[in-house]
Steps between C-alpha positions, in 0.01 A plus 500: 500500500589849328267790480497597132287816522388559858207749490332739727142642437433860598125546531494798751633851445782656701856373547632145448848394620665240272692226668758259365246256392325736280574484121172586326266762636148494365300828572130474476347797698332818382693733741863630508762236595851554615753196464793528738794314355730280726857574563663352191802384690284269721250405234786360262667291786251212460659162434516435130397133541174610675446884422228667681520779246388276202702343224546812300614706799272791398208691640200551259228740594180451287188718505272187476172700539568759253457799759841664476376768265290657769664338806876512465722234622822649635822289546727627765868365545637421830666792682794629314478252216454584134272418213666551157782688674249761665381550840137500365185323520319318198148617447293248295209698339385290202247234539634147494849617510771283623851600637776253538790588737837319511776547756807690379830310527638722770189473702432880514145452393296393190473550136178472282508246239 
């Protein structure tokens, strides 16, 4: 059995730490949320024949409830890792927005796709 799109629901505000088994994050809460990305080097090391990270090997964060305009969703990379080549967070501030993150080949972080 292979997880195709393992998902996690976020229904309370605050911080949520993603784990290797997380691939789709569905946020449905009317308060600010912080998504803490896993260490990309450990996240990508799952066995290809039974990946805990999902078939696509990506993390999707979706504002399922349509609250991000008033209650931002902040995506924070693991310590020292990058998103799009920057040591910066991503702030989702548009209702029903989706952000797709893919691991960089050198495992220094993620890029938005």
